[in-house]
All heavy atoms as TSV, in Angstrom:
chain	resi	resn	atom	element	x	y	z
A	1	MET	N	N	-4.537	-16.249	6.921
A	1	MET	CA	C	-4.779	-17.400	6.079
A	1	MET	C	C	-3.879	-17.364	4.849
A	1	MET	O	O	-3.378	-18.388	4.438
A	1	MET	CB	C	-6.249	-17.464	5.679
A	1	MET	CG	C	-6.551	-18.688	4.863
A	1	MET	SD	S	-8.239	-18.941	4.275
A	1	MET	CE	C	-9.255	-18.329	5.537
A	2	VAL	N	N	-3.670	-16.164	4.253
A	2	VAL	CA	C	-2.812	-16.051	3.073
A	2	VAL	C	C	-1.386	-16.488	3.415
A	2	VAL	O	O	-0.774	-17.240	2.663
A	2	VAL	CB	C	-2.842	-14.614	2.512
A	2	VAL	CG1	C	-1.784	-14.416	1.443
A	2	VAL	CG2	C	-4.227	-14.289	1.959
A	3	ALA	N	N	-0.884	-16.024	4.541
A	3	ALA	CA	C	0.463	-16.404	4.951
A	3	ALA	C	C	0.577	-17.912	5.139
A	3	ALA	O	O	1.566	-18.527	4.721
A	3	ALA	CB	C	0.837	-15.679	6.241
A	4	GLU	N	N	-0.447	-18.499	5.740
A	4	GLU	CA	C	-0.450	-19.950	5.961
A	4	GLU	C	C	-0.428	-20.701	4.631
A	4	GLU	O	O	0.341	-21.645	4.457
A	4	GLU	CB	C	-1.700	-20.329	6.752
A	4	GLU	CG	C	-1.847	-21.809	7.019
A	4	GLU	CD	C	-3.164	-22.131	7.719
A	4	GLU	OE1	O	-3.601	-21.337	8.575
A	4	GLU	OE2	O	-3.750	-23.169	7.383
A	5	ILE	N	N	-1.265	-20.291	3.701
A	5	ILE	CA	C	-1.335	-20.955	2.392
A	5	ILE	C	C	0.002	-20.854	1.669
A	5	ILE	O	O	0.460	-21.810	1.045
A	5	ILE	CB	C	-2.470	-20.360	1.538
A	5	ILE	CG1	C	-3.829	-20.732	2.135
A	5	ILE	CG2	C	-2.378	-20.847	0.088
A	5	ILE	CD1	C	-5.008	-19.992	1.500
A	6	CYS	N	N	0.639	-19.681	1.741
A	6	CYS	CA	C	1.893	-19.446	1.021
A	6	CYS	C	C	3.116	-19.953	1.757
A	6	CYS	O	O	4.208	-19.998	1.190
A	6	CYS	CB	C	2.055	-17.959	0.742
A	6	CYS	SG	S	0.836	-17.330	-0.427
A	7	GLY	N	N	2.944	-20.300	3.036
A	7	GLY	CA	C	4.069	-20.797	3.810
A	7	GLY	C	C	5.068	-19.702	4.165
A	7	GLY	O	O	6.276	-19.944	4.211
A	8	VAL	N	N	4.547	-18.489	4.385
A	8	VAL	CA	C	5.404	-17.363	4.767
A	8	VAL	C	C	4.861	-16.732	6.044
A	8	VAL	O	O	3.724	-16.979	6.435
A	8	VAL	CB	C	5.482	-16.297	3.642
A	8	VAL	CG1	C	6.086	-16.885	2.375
A	8	VAL	CG2	C	4.114	-15.693	3.346
A	9	HIS	N	N	5.685	-15.894	6.674
A	9	HIS	CA	C	5.243	-15.181	7.872
A	9	HIS	C	C	4.262	-14.090	7.468
A	9	HIS	O	O	4.348	-13.524	6.374
A	9	HIS	CB	C	6.452	-14.592	8.594
A	9	HIS	CG	C	6.133	-14.136	9.979
A	9	HIS	ND1	N	5.663	-12.880	10.233
A	9	HIS	CD2	C	6.193	-14.785	11.172
A	9	HIS	CE1	C	5.448	-12.750	11.526
A	9	HIS	NE2	N	5.770	-13.899	12.129
A	10	VAL	N	N	3.345	-13.775	8.340
A	10	VAL	CA	C	2.318	-12.773	8.055
A	10	VAL	C	C	2.933	-11.416	7.704
A	10	VAL	O	O	2.382	-10.675	6.884
A	10	VAL	CB	C	1.304	-12.677	9.208
A	10	VAL	CG1	C	1.940	-12.101	10.451
A	10	VAL	CG2	C	0.080	-11.898	8.804
A	11	THR	N	N	4.083	-11.088	8.264
A	11	THR	CA	C	4.714	-9.809	7.928
A	11	THR	C	C	5.144	-9.759	6.463
A	11	THR	O	O	5.183	-8.689	5.857
A	11	THR	CB	C	5.918	-9.510	8.836
A	11	THR	OG1	O	6.854	-10.577	8.737
A	11	THR	CG2	C	5.483	-9.320	10.278
A	12	ARG	N	N	5.446	-10.902	5.895
A	12	ARG	CA	C	5.805	-10.961	4.466
A	12	ARG	C	C	4.597	-10.569	3.616
A	12	ARG	O	O	4.719	-9.837	2.649
A	12	ARG	CB	C	6.294	-12.364	4.112
A	12	ARG	CG	C	6.590	-12.592	2.654
A	12	ARG	CD	C	7.778	-11.846	2.160
A	12	ARG	NE	N	8.931	-12.242	2.929
A	12	ARG	CZ	C	10.162	-11.822	2.699
A	12	ARG	NH1	N	10.401	-11.007	1.713
A	12	ARG	NH2	N	11.145	-12.208	3.454
A	13	VAL	N	N	3.431	-11.054	3.994
A	13	VAL	CA	C	2.212	-10.718	3.254
A	13	VAL	C	C	1.941	-9.217	3.363
A	13	VAL	O	O	1.606	-8.567	2.368
A	13	VAL	CB	C	1.010	-11.544	3.758
A	13	VAL	CG1	C	-0.276	-11.102	3.088
A	13	VAL	CG2	C	1.260	-13.037	3.529
A	14	TYR	N	N	2.091	-8.645	4.548
A	14	TYR	CA	C	1.900	-7.200	4.710
A	14	TYR	C	C	2.873	-6.422	3.833
A	14	TYR	O	O	2.535	-5.389	3.274
A	14	TYR	CB	C	2.070	-6.782	6.175
A	14	TYR	CG	C	0.847	-7.038	7.003
A	14	TYR	CD1	C	0.852	-8.008	7.995
A	14	TYR	CD2	C	-0.331	-6.323	6.801
A	14	TYR	CE1	C	-0.272	-8.257	8.765
A	14	TYR	CE2	C	-1.461	-6.562	7.561
A	14	TYR	CZ	C	-1.418	-7.531	8.538
A	14	TYR	OH	O	-2.547	-7.772	9.290
A	15	ARG	N	N	4.080	-6.923	3.719
A	15	ARG	CA	C	5.089	-6.222	2.920
A	15	ARG	C	C	4.659	-6.112	1.456
A	15	ARG	O	O	5.051	-5.167	0.769
A	15	ARG	CB	C	6.438	-6.913	3.028
A	15	ARG	CG	C	7.508	-6.161	2.275
A	15	ARG	CD	C	8.898	-6.436	2.758
A	15	ARG	NE	N	9.122	-6.165	4.143
A	15	ARG	CZ	C	9.654	-5.041	4.615
A	15	ARG	NH1	N	9.969	-4.073	3.802
A	15	ARG	NH2	N	9.865	-4.890	5.893
A	16	TRP	N	N	3.858	-7.036	0.969
A	16	TRP	CA	C	3.387	-6.954	-0.418
A	16	TRP	C	C	2.621	-5.650	-0.665
A	16	TRP	O	O	2.545	-5.181	-1.789
A	16	TRP	CB	C	2.494	-8.128	-0.770
A	16	TRP	CG	C	3.156	-9.469	-0.689
A	16	TRP	CD1	C	4.495	-9.741	-0.646
A	16	TRP	CD2	C	2.505	-10.733	-0.629
A	16	TRP	NE1	N	4.707	-11.092	-0.560
A	16	TRP	CE2	C	3.499	-11.731	-0.559
A	16	TRP	CE3	C	1.165	-11.121	-0.651
A	16	TRP	CZ2	C	3.200	-13.079	-0.500
A	16	TRP	CZ3	C	0.868	-12.474	-0.593
A	16	TRP	CH2	C	1.885	-13.438	-0.522
A	17	THR	N	N	2.065	-5.063	0.371
A	17	THR	CA	C	1.285	-3.834	0.210
A	17	THR	C	C	2.165	-2.590	0.189
A	17	THR	O	O	1.689	-1.514	-0.175
A	17	THR	CB	C	0.249	-3.679	1.346
A	17	THR	OG1	O	0.916	-3.494	2.585
A	17	THR	CG2	C	-0.657	-4.900	1.425
A	18	TYR	N	N	3.423	-2.726	0.562
A	18	TYR	CA	C	4.326	-1.572	0.630
A	18	TYR	C	C	4.793	-1.169	-0.763
A	18	TYR	O	O	4.876	-2.000	-1.672
A	18	TYR	CB	C	5.559	-1.890	1.462
A	18	TYR	CG	C	5.329	-2.242	2.907
A	18	TYR	CD1	C	6.365	-2.728	3.676
A	18	TYR	CD2	C	4.091	-2.109	3.516
A	18	TYR	CE1	C	6.192	-3.070	5.004
A	18	TYR	CE2	C	3.905	-2.439	4.848
A	18	TYR	CZ	C	4.951	-2.913	5.577
A	18	TYR	OH	O	4.770	-3.240	6.895
A	19	PRO	N	N	5.186	0.097	-0.928
A	19	PRO	CA	C	5.771	0.522	-2.211
A	19	PRO	C	C	7.123	-0.159	-2.431
A	19	PRO	O	O	7.785	-0.590	-1.479
A	19	PRO	CB	C	5.936	2.034	-2.060
A	19	PRO	CG	C	5.791	2.336	-0.610
A	19	PRO	CD	C	5.083	1.187	0.032
A	20	ARG	N	N	7.528	-0.245	-3.674
A	20	ARG	CA	C	8.795	-0.907	-4.013
A	20	ARG	C	C	9.980	-0.262	-3.298
A	20	ARG	O	O	10.922	-0.954	-2.913
A	20	ARG	CB	C	9.021	-0.887	-5.513
A	20	ARG	CG	C	8.040	-1.774	-6.250
A	20	ARG	CD	C	8.473	-2.066	-7.680
A	20	ARG	NE	N	7.388	-2.651	-8.446
A	20	ARG	CZ	C	6.957	-3.896	-8.345
A	20	ARG	NH1	N	7.520	-4.700	-7.476
A	20	ARG	NH2	N	5.972	-4.346	-9.078
A	21	GLU	N	N	9.923	1.064	-3.116
A	21	GLU	CA	C	11.033	1.767	-2.453
A	21	GLU	C	C	11.244	1.270	-1.026
A	21	GLU	O	O	12.317	1.428	-0.452
A	21	GLU	CB	C	10.781	3.283	-2.389
A	21	GLU	CG	C	10.484	3.951	-3.700
A	21	GLU	CD	C	9.017	3.873	-4.078
A	21	GLU	OE1	O	8.134	4.267	-3.293
A	21	GLU	OE2	O	8.753	3.383	-5.190
A	22	LYS	N	N	10.200	0.699	-0.433
A	22	LYS	CA	C	10.290	0.192	0.937
A	22	LYS	C	C	10.343	-1.332	0.980
A	22	LYS	O	O	10.077	-1.945	1.998
A	22	LYS	CB	C	9.109	0.703	1.760
A	22	LYS	CG	C	9.155	2.206	1.957
A	22	LYS	CD	C	8.099	2.657	2.919
A	22	LYS	CE	C	8.229	4.145	3.162
A	22	LYS	NZ	N	7.363	4.605	4.235
A	23	GLY	N	N	10.660	-1.954	-0.158
A	23	GLY	CA	C	10.812	-3.400	-0.202
A	23	GLY	C	C	9.548	-4.177	-0.473
A	23	GLY	O	O	9.525	-5.397	-0.344
A	24	GLY	N	N	8.479	-3.493	-0.876
A	24	GLY	CA	C	7.209	-4.158	-1.143
A	24	GLY	C	C	6.986	-4.449	-2.618
A	24	GLY	O	O	7.892	-4.293	-3.440
A	25	SER	N	N	5.786	-4.855	-2.938
A	25	SER	CA	C	5.430	-5.128	-4.331
A	25	SER	C	C	4.215	-4.318	-4.768
A	25	SER	O	O	3.528	-4.684	-5.712
A	25	SER	CB	C	5.205	-6.624	-4.551
A	25	SER	OG	O	4.144	-7.101	-3.749
A	26	GLU	N	N	3.956	-3.227	-4.036
A	26	GLU	CA	C	2.911	-2.269	-4.402
A	26	GLU	C	C	1.521	-2.893	-4.522
A	26	GLU	O	O	0.742	-2.541	-5.392
A	26	GLU	CB	C	3.293	-1.513	-5.669
A	26	GLU	CG	C	4.557	-0.718	-5.475
A	26	GLU	CD	C	4.949	0.142	-6.650
A	26	GLU	OE1	O	4.384	-0.010	-7.754
A	26	GLU	OE2	O	5.845	0.973	-6.454
A	27	GLY	N	N	1.233	-3.840	-3.647
A	27	GLY	CA	C	-0.098	-4.445	-3.630
A	27	GLY	C	C	-0.270	-5.634	-4.553
A	27	GLY	O	O	-1.354	-6.195	-4.636
A	28	THR	N	N	0.796	-6.024	-5.224
A	28	THR	CA	C	0.731	-7.155	-6.145
A	28	THR	C	C	1.231	-8.419	-5.444
A	28	THR	O	O	2.295	-8.402	-4.817
A	28	THR	CB	C	1.606	-6.888	-7.380
A	28	THR	OG1	O	1.146	-5.696	-8.013
A	28	THR	CG2	C	1.533	-8.032	-8.370
A	29	VAL	N	N	0.466	-9.488	-5.562
A	29	VAL	CA	C	0.894	-10.775	-5.006
A	29	VAL	C	C	2.010	-11.314	-5.903
A	29	VAL	O	O	1.827	-11.428	-7.118
A	29	VAL	CB	C	-0.275	-11.783	-4.960
A	29	VAL	CG1	C	0.201	-13.143	-4.493
A	29	VAL	CG2	C	-1.397	-11.261	-4.079
A	30	PRO	N	N	3.173	-11.622	-5.338
A	30	PRO	CA	C	4.257	-12.162	-6.159
A	30	PRO	C	C	3.810	-13.404	-6.933
A	30	PRO	O	O	3.076	-14.252	-6.411
A	30	PRO	CB	C	5.340	-12.513	-5.131
A	30	PRO	CG	C	5.061	-11.593	-3.978
A	30	PRO	CD	C	3.567	-11.479	-3.935
A	31	SER	N	N	4.258	-13.501	-8.168
A	31	SER	CA	C	3.815	-14.593	-9.039
A	31	SER	C	C	4.124	-15.969	-8.454
A	31	SER	O	O	3.360	-16.911	-8.650
A	31	SER	CB	C	4.431	-14.455	-10.428
A	31	SER	OG	O	5.838	-14.470	-10.356
A	32	ARG	N	N	5.212	-16.087	-7.685
A	32	ARG	CA	C	5.561	-17.403	-7.130
A	32	ARG	C	C	4.535	-17.897	-6.113
A	32	ARG	O	O	4.528	-19.074	-5.768
A	32	ARG	CB	C	6.964	-17.375	-6.531
A	32	ARG	CG	C	7.115	-16.495	-5.310
A	32	ARG	CD	C	8.555	-16.503	-4.804
A	32	ARG	NE	N	8.763	-15.508	-3.800
A	32	ARG	CZ	C	9.154	-14.259	-4.030
A	32	ARG	NH1	N	9.371	-13.870	-5.269
A	32	ARG	NH2	N	9.325	-13.409	-3.045
A	33	HIS	N	N	3.666	-17.005	-5.621
A	33	HIS	CA	C	2.648	-17.401	-4.643
A	33	HIS	C	C	1.237	-17.504	-5.244
A	33	HIS	O	O	0.324	-17.980	-4.572
A	33	HIS	CB	C	2.617	-16.404	-3.485
A	33	HIS	CG	C	3.872	-16.370	-2.694
A	33	HIS	ND1	N	4.341	-17.450	-1.979
A	33	HIS	CD2	C	4.774	-15.387	-2.505
A	33	HIS	CE1	C	5.474	-17.128	-1.389
A	33	HIS	NE2	N	5.759	-15.881	-1.696
A	34	GLN	N	N	1.058	-17.074	-6.454
A	34	GLN	CA	C	-0.282	-17.031	-7.031
A	34	GLN	C	C	-0.917	-18.414	-7.176
A	34	GLN	O	O	-2.070	-18.608	-6.805
A	34	GLN	CB	C	-0.269	-16.283	-8.360
A	34	GLN	CG	C	0.026	-14.809	-8.170
A	34	GLN	CD	C	0.192	-14.056	-9.470
A	34	GLN	OE1	O	0.069	-14.606	-10.555
A	34	GLN	NE2	N	0.489	-12.775	-9.361
A	35	ALA	N	N	-0.176	-19.383	-7.678
A	35	ALA	CA	C	-0.737	-20.738	-7.833
A	35	ALA	C	C	-1.078	-21.336	-6.469
A	35	ALA	O	O	-2.119	-21.986	-6.315
A	35	ALA	CB	C	0.236	-21.645	-8.589
A	36	GLN	N	N	-0.220	-21.101	-5.473
A	36	GLN	CA	C	-0.500	-21.598	-4.120
A	36	GLN	C	C	-1.808	-21.003	-3.602
A	36	GLN	O	O	-2.622	-21.710	-3.004
A	36	GLN	CB	C	0.624	-21.208	-3.158
A	36	GLN	CG	C	1.941	-21.894	-3.410
A	36	GLN	CD	C	3.030	-21.267	-2.559
A	36	GLN	OE1	O	3.267	-20.073	-2.621
A	36	GLN	NE2	N	3.689	-22.099	-1.753
A	37	LEU	N	N	-1.994	-19.708	-3.821
A	37	LEU	CA	C	-3.221	-19.060	-3.350
A	37	LEU	C	C	-4.453	-19.571	-4.091
A	37	LEU	O	O	-5.497	-19.778	-3.484
A	37	LEU	CB	C	-3.108	-17.546	-3.480
A	37	LEU	CG	C	-2.212	-16.889	-2.441
A	37	LEU	CD1	C	-2.029	-15.412	-2.758
A	37	LEU	CD2	C	-2.801	-17.060	-1.056
A	38	LEU	N	N	-4.332	-19.768	-5.388
A	38	LEU	CA	C	-5.468	-20.304	-6.151
A	38	LEU	C	C	-5.855	-21.687	-5.641
A	38	LEU	O	O	-7.039	-21.978	-5.439
A	38	LEU	CB	C	-5.138	-20.354	-7.642
A	38	LEU	CG	C	-5.076	-19.007	-8.345
A	38	LEU	CD1	C	-4.443	-19.150	-9.720
A	38	LEU	CD2	C	-6.458	-18.390	-8.437
A	39	ASN	N	N	-4.866	-22.548	-5.428
A	39	ASN	CA	C	-5.140	-23.897	-4.925
A	39	ASN	C	C	-5.698	-23.866	-3.510
A	39	ASN	O	O	-6.636	-24.592	-3.183
A	39	ASN	CB	C	-3.877	-24.754	-4.985
A	39	ASN	CG	C	-3.466	-25.059	-6.401
A	39	ASN	OD1	O	-4.289	-25.104	-7.318
A	39	ASN	ND2	N	-2.177	-25.252	-6.614
A	40	GLY	N	N	-5.109	-23.031	-2.660
A	40	GLY	CA	C	-5.588	-22.911	-1.284
A	40	GLY	C	C	-6.999	-22.370	-1.222
A	40	GLY	O	O	-7.821	-22.819	-0.411
A	41	ALA	N	N	-7.309	-21.395	-2.050
A	41	ALA	CA	C	-8.662	-20.829	-2.091
A	41	ALA	C	C	-9.664	-21.878	-2.564
A	41	ALA	O	O	-10.749	-22.030	-1.985
A	41	ALA	CB	C	-8.690	-19.609	-3.000
A	42	ARG	N	N	-9.302	-22.603	-3.606
A	42	ARG	CA	C	-10.199	-23.644	-4.129
A	42	ARG	C	C	-10.496	-24.686	-3.053
A	42	ARG	O	O	-11.644	-25.089	-2.858
A	42	ARG	CB	C	-9.573	-24.319	-5.354
A	42	ARG	CG	C	-10.499	-25.300	-6.050
A	42	ARG	CD	C	-9.893	-25.949	-7.288
A	42	ARG	NE	N	-9.252	-24.993	-8.180
A	42	ARG	CZ	C	-7.944	-24.959	-8.435
A	42	ARG	NH1	N	-7.118	-25.813	-7.857
A	42	ARG	NH2	N	-7.435	-24.063	-9.254
A	43	ALA	N	N	-9.472	-25.095	-2.314
A	43	ALA	CA	C	-9.646	-26.099	-1.257
A	43	ALA	C	C	-10.544	-25.598	-0.128
A	43	ALA	O	O	-11.179	-26.393	0.557
A	43	ALA	CB	C	-8.278	-26.498	-0.693
A	44	ARG	N	N	-10.602	-24.280	0.030
A	44	ARG	CA	C	-11.412	-23.689	1.106
A	44	ARG	C	C	-12.751	-23.130	0.608
A	44	ARG	O	O	-13.478	-22.505	1.354
A	44	ARG	CB	C	-10.611	-22.577	1.780
A	44	ARG	CG	C	-9.441	-23.101	2.585
A	44	ARG	CD	C	-8.460	-21.984	2.909
A	44	ARG	NE	N	-7.381	-22.426	3.793
A	44	ARG	CZ	C	-6.306	-23.095	3.379
A	44	ARG	NH1	N	-6.159	-23.405	2.106
A	44	ARG	NH2	N	-5.373	-23.449	4.252
A	45	GLY	N	N	-13.044	-23.360	-0.661
A	45	GLY	CA	C	-14.314	-22.896	-1.223
A	45	GLY	C	C	-14.376	-21.390	-1.416
A	45	GLY	O	O	-15.459	-20.807	-1.419
A	46	ILE	N	N	-13.214	-20.758	-1.595
A	46	ILE	CA	C	-13.146	-19.310	-1.800
A	46	ILE	C	C	-13.052	-19.025	-3.290
A	46	ILE	O	O	-12.250	-19.634	-4.003
A	46	ILE	CB	C	-11.926	-18.712	-1.060
A	46	ILE	CG1	C	-12.059	-18.960	0.443
A	46	ILE	CG2	C	-11.775	-17.230	-1.366
A	46	ILE	CD1	C	-10.808	-18.662	1.233
A	47	ASP	N	N	-13.882	-18.106	-3.763
A	47	ASP	CA	C	-13.915	-17.752	-5.176
A	47	ASP	C	C	-12.757	-16.819	-5.507
A	47	ASP	O	O	-12.831	-15.615	-5.261
A	47	ASP	CB	C	-15.266	-17.098	-5.515
A	47	ASP	CG	C	-15.409	-16.792	-6.991
A	47	ASP	OD1	O	-14.754	-17.462	-7.816
A	47	ASP	OD2	O	-16.174	-15.867	-7.321
A	48	LEU	N	N	-11.675	-17.363	-6.035
A	48	LEU	CA	C	-10.503	-16.597	-6.429
A	48	LEU	C	C	-10.115	-17.069	-7.818
A	48	LEU	O	O	-10.077	-18.276	-8.088
A	48	LEU	CB	C	-9.352	-16.839	-5.437
A	48	LEU	CG	C	-8.081	-16.044	-5.653
A	48	LEU	CD1	C	-8.316	-14.560	-5.362
A	48	LEU	CD2	C	-6.957	-16.574	-4.767
A	49	THR	N	N	-9.849	-16.135	-8.714
A	49	THR	CA	C	-9.476	-16.482	-10.084
A	49	THR	C	C	-8.155	-15.815	-10.442
A	49	THR	O	O	-7.745	-14.850	-9.786
A	49	THR	CB	C	-10.556	-16.016	-11.089
A	49	THR	OG1	O	-10.557	-14.577	-11.129
A	49	THR	CG2	C	-11.934	-16.537	-10.716
A	50	PRO	N	N	-7.484	-16.278	-11.494
A	50	PRO	CA	C	-6.240	-15.628	-11.920
A	50	PRO	C	C	-6.438	-14.135	-12.213
A	50	PRO	O	O	-5.536	-13.326	-11.963
A	50	PRO	CB	C	-5.852	-16.394	-13.184
A	50	PRO	CG	C	-6.437	-17.752	-12.979
A	50	PRO	CD	C	-7.743	-17.499	-12.271
A	51	GLN	N	N	-7.596	-13.752	-12.688
A	51	GLN	CA	C	-7.864	-12.347	-12.983
A	51	GLN	C	C	-7.803	-11.478	-11.729
A	51	GLN	O	O	-7.543	-10.281	-11.820
A	51	GLN	CB	C	-9.232	-12.181	-13.660
A	51	GLN	CG	C	-9.309	-12.764	-15.055
A	51	GLN	CD	C	-9.446	-14.292	-15.062
A	51	GLN	OE1	O	-9.848	-14.908	-14.080
A	51	GLN	NE2	N	-9.071	-14.903	-16.175
A	52	ASP	N	N	-8.021	-12.068	-10.571
A	52	ASP	CA	C	-7.977	-11.311	-9.319
A	52	ASP	C	C	-6.575	-10.806	-8.985
A	52	ASP	O	O	-6.416	-9.935	-8.139
A	52	ASP	CB	C	-8.506	-12.157	-8.158
A	52	ASP	CG	C	-9.986	-12.459	-8.291
A	52	ASP	OD1	O	-10.734	-11.551	-8.702
A	52	ASP	OD2	O	-10.381	-13.600	-7.994
A	53	PHE	N	N	-5.567	-11.323	-9.663
A	53	PHE	CA	C	-4.194	-10.901	-9.400
A	53	PHE	C	C	-3.766	-9.710	-10.254
A	53	PHE	O	O	-2.634	-9.250	-10.155
A	53	PHE	CB	C	-3.225	-12.064	-9.615
A	53	PHE	CG	C	-3.430	-13.181	-8.629
A	53	PHE	CD1	C	-3.928	-14.399	-9.041
A	53	PHE	CD2	C	-3.133	-13.001	-7.288
A	53	PHE	CE1	C	-4.121	-15.434	-8.138
A	53	PHE	CE2	C	-3.330	-14.029	-6.372
A	53	PHE	CZ	C	-3.824	-15.245	-6.805
A	54	PHE	N	N	-4.652	-9.233	-11.111
A	54	PHE	CA	C	-4.338	-8.116	-11.992
A	54	PHE	C	C	-5.286	-6.959	-11.728
A	54	PHE	O	O	-6.463	-7.177	-11.448
A	54	PHE	CB	C	-4.449	-8.552	-13.458
A	54	PHE	CG	C	-3.491	-9.656	-13.796
A	54	PHE	CD1	C	-3.916	-10.976	-13.799
A	54	PHE	CD2	C	-2.170	-9.380	-14.089
A	54	PHE	CE1	C	-3.035	-12.008	-14.103
A	54	PHE	CE2	C	-1.280	-10.403	-14.386
A	54	PHE	CZ	C	-1.716	-11.714	-14.394
A	55	PRO	N	N	-4.794	-5.733	-11.836
A	55	PRO	CA	C	-5.680	-4.591	-11.618
A	55	PRO	C	C	-6.744	-4.509	-12.704
A	55	PRO	O	O	-6.517	-4.935	-13.838
A	55	PRO	CB	C	-4.739	-3.386	-11.672
A	55	PRO	CG	C	-3.526	-3.860	-12.390
A	55	PRO	CD	C	-3.440	-5.342	-12.161
A	56	ALA	N	N	-7.886	-3.977	-12.337
A	56	ALA	CA	C	-8.962	-3.793	-13.314
A	56	ALA	C	C	-8.512	-2.749	-14.326
A	56	ALA	O	O	-7.841	-1.771	-13.971
A	56	ALA	CB	C	-10.233	-3.338	-12.606
A	57	PRO	N	N	-8.861	-2.948	-15.591
A	57	PRO	CA	C	-8.476	-1.952	-16.595
A	57	PRO	C	C	-9.164	-0.618	-16.324
A	57	PRO	O	O	-10.284	-0.580	-15.810
A	57	PRO	CB	C	-8.946	-2.562	-17.909
A	57	PRO	CG	C	-9.919	-3.619	-17.543
A	57	PRO	CD	C	-9.615	-4.042	-16.139
A	58	LEU	N	N	-8.469	0.436	-16.629
A	58	LEU	CA	C	-9.044	1.762	-16.471
A	58	LEU	C	C	-10.115	1.987	-17.539
A	58	LEU	O	O	-9.939	1.554	-18.679
A	58	LEU	CB	C	-7.954	2.830	-16.605
A	58	LEU	CG	C	-6.867	2.815	-15.549
A	58	LEU	CD1	C	-5.791	3.834	-15.887
A	58	LEU	CD2	C	-7.466	3.106	-14.184
A	59	PRO	N	N	-11.193	2.635	-17.185
A	59	PRO	CA	C	-12.216	2.911	-18.206
A	59	PRO	C	C	-11.642	3.854	-19.254
A	59	PRO	O	O	-10.864	4.755	-18.947
A	59	PRO	CB	C	-13.351	3.570	-17.423
A	59	PRO	CG	C	-12.753	4.012	-16.145
A	59	PRO	CD	C	-11.538	3.160	-15.893
A	60	GLU	N	N	-12.014	3.621	-20.496
A	60	GLU	CA	C	-11.539	4.493	-21.569
A	60	GLU	C	C	-12.153	5.869	-21.410
A	60	GLU	O	O	-13.329	5.998	-21.069
A	60	GLU	CB	C	-11.900	3.893	-22.925
A	60	GLU	CG	C	-11.128	2.635	-23.215
A	60	GLU	CD	C	-11.313	2.181	-24.651
A	60	GLU	OE1	O	-11.471	3.042	-25.528
A	60	GLU	OE2	O	-11.318	0.974	-24.867
A	61	GLN	N	N	-11.351	6.858	-21.641
A	61	GLN	CA	C	-11.837	8.227	-21.538
A	61	GLN	C	C	-12.478	8.624	-22.853
A	61	GLN	O	O	-11.840	8.575	-23.894
A	61	GLN	CB	C	-10.702	9.176	-21.185
A	61	GLN	CG	C	-10.093	8.887	-19.853
A	61	GLN	CD	C	-8.917	9.804	-19.543
A	61	GLN	OE1	O	-8.499	10.584	-20.375
A	61	GLN	NE2	N	-8.398	9.713	-18.348
A	62	SER	N	N	-13.742	8.983	-22.802
A	62	SER	CA	C	-14.420	9.386	-24.023
A	62	SER	C	C	-13.983	10.780	-24.408
A	62	SER	O	O	-13.742	11.638	-23.573
A	62	SER	CB	C	-15.942	9.348	-23.834
A	62	SER	OG	O	-16.309	10.215	-22.789
A	63	GLY	N	N	-13.828	10.987	-25.707
A	63	GLY	CA	C	-13.465	12.303	-26.210
A	63	GLY	C	C	-11.999	12.635	-26.088
A	63	GLY	O	O	-11.591	13.766	-26.323
A	64	ALA	N	N	-11.166	11.672	-25.729
A	64	ALA	CA	C	-9.739	11.935	-25.612
A	64	ALA	C	C	-9.121	12.077	-26.994
A	64	ALA	O	O	-9.485	11.359	-27.926
A	64	ALA	CB	C	-9.041	10.789	-24.852
A	65	ALA	N	N	-8.220	13.004	-27.130
A	65	ALA	CA	C	-7.541	13.226	-28.412
A	65	ALA	C	C	-6.583	12.079	-28.676
A	65	ALA	O	O	-5.904	11.602	-27.787
A	65	ALA	CB	C	-6.784	14.547	-28.377
A	66	ALA	N	N	-6.530	11.661	-29.930
A	66	ALA	CA	C	-5.659	10.540	-30.311
A	66	ALA	C	C	-4.302	11.010	-30.738
A	66	ALA	O	O	-4.063	12.092	-31.087
A	66	ALA	CB	C	-6.285	9.730	-31.425
């Protein structure tokens, strides 16, 4: 479905999961496809937000030296 929404071959979507050294984007959806995915998800009733394209912040480590 992601490939269909973005207008790319499914292998292109898989490549997004590859490390940069192998031509991927390390699990990040390329920015040029993010708006397409948001619109496609909305049209299909899928809960997707811009925040879903960014990794969750790491929890702060308590007691860490400054």
